[in-house]
C-alpha positions as CSV (number, residue, x, y, z in Angstrom):
1,X,91.2,71.1,78.3
2,X,93.4,73.9,76.6
3,X,93.2,77.5,78.1
4,X,92.3,78.6,74.5
5,X,89.6,75.9,74.1
6,X,86.9,77.1,71.3
7,X,83.4,77.1,71.8
8,X,81.1,74.4,70.1
9,X,80.6,76.5,67.1
10,X,84.7,76.8,66.5
11,X,85.0,80.5,68.0
12,X,86.8,81.7,70.8
13,X,84.7,83.0,73.7
14,X,83.0,86.4,73.5
15,X,83.9,87.4,77.1
16,X,86.5,89.7,76.6
17,X,87.9,89.6,80.1
18,X,88.4,85.8,80.0
19,X,89.6,86.0,76.6
20,X,92.1,88.8,77.5
21,X,93.4,86.6,80.5
22,X,93.8,83.5,78.3
23,X,95.7,85.4,75.4
24,X,98.0,86.7,78.2
25,X,98.5,83.2,79.8
26,X,99.1,82.0,76.4
27,X,101.8,84.7,75.7
28,X,103.4,84.1,78.8
29,X,103.9,80.4,78.0
30,X,105.3,81.4,74.6
31,X,107.9,83.2,76.4
32,X,108.4,80.6,78.9
33,X,109.1,78.2,75.9
34,X,111.6,80.8,74.3
35,X,113.4,80.8,77.8
36,X,113.5,76.9,77.9
37,X,115.2,76.7,74.3
38,X,117.5,79.4,75.2
39,X,118.7,77.5,78.4
40,X,119.1,74.4,76.4
41,X,121.3,75.9,73.9
42,X,123.4,77.5,76.5
43,X,123.6,74.0,78.1
44,X,124.5,72.4,74.9
45,X,127.0,74.9,74.0
46,X,129.3,74.9,77.0
47,X,132.3,72.5,77.2
48,X,132.1,69.3,79.0
49,X,134.5,70.8,82.0
50,X,132.8,73.8,82.7
51,X,129.9,72.3,84.8
52,X,130.0,73.1,88.7
53,X,128.4,69.5,89.1
54,X,129.4,66.4,87.4
55,X,128.3,65.4,84.3
56,X,125.9,62.6,85.9
57,X,122.6,61.7,84.8
58,X,121.4,63.1,88.1
59,X,123.1,66.4,87.5
60,X,121.4,66.8,83.9
61,X,118.1,66.2,85.7
62,X,118.7,68.7,88.2
63,X,119.8,71.3,85.4
64,X,116.8,70.7,83.3
65,X,114.4,71.1,86.3
66,X,116.4,74.3,87.4
67,X,115.9,75.8,83.9
68,X,112.3,74.7,83.7
69,X,111.6,76.6,87.0
70,X,113.5,79.5,85.9
71,X,111.6,79.7,82.6
72,X,108.3,79.5,84.1
73,X,109.2,82.1,87.0
74,X,110.6,84.5,84.3
75,X,107.9,84.1,81.8
76,X,106.2,87.2,81.1
77,X,109.3,89.6,82.3
78,X,111.2,90.0,79.2
79,X,108.7,92.0,77.0
80,X,108.3,89.1,74.5
81,X,104.9,87.8,75.9
82,X,103.5,91.5,75.3
83,X,104.5,91.6,71.8
84,X,103.0,88.1,71.4
85,X,99.8,89.1,73.3
86,X,99.3,92.2,71.2
87,X,99.4,90.1,67.9
88,X,97.1,87.8,69.5
89,X,94.7,90.4,70.8
90,X,94.6,91.6,67.1
91,X,93.9,88.4,65.6
92,X,91.2,88.0,68.2
93,X,89.6,91.3,67.4
94,X,90.0,92.7,71.2
95,X,89.5,96.5,71.3
96,X,92.4,98.7,71.8
97,X,91.3,99.3,75.7
98,X,91.3,95.4,76.3
99,X,94.8,94.9,74.9
100,X,96.7,97.7,77.1
101,X,99.6,96.0,78.5
102,X,99.2,95.5,82.2
103,X,102.2,96.5,84.4
104,X,104.4,93.5,85.1
105,X,103.9,91.8,88.3
106,X,106.4,90.6,90.7
107,X,106.0,86.8,91.0
108,X,106.6,85.4,94.5
């Protein structure tokens, strides 16, 4: 089930804490997707001889997995997710106190 699942009436949950967490998670996912697209464009823009590894399918798979992991770990640290979260919170009708930007936590 999606993290932003609707209630049977088609509305989002009224529990502000839960909604805030779900919106924050969605905003982090948007930032992660942006980072993945950025890595993909960087990979496509390099010349064929610039790779440290050979240009084999295994190396390409390794790079994709590496970029996915880096995107996932970095999501929420650039500030893009904060802006997305603020927009989602306004659309969801959260009170200003519930939309305060929490400090960035260091991910292990």
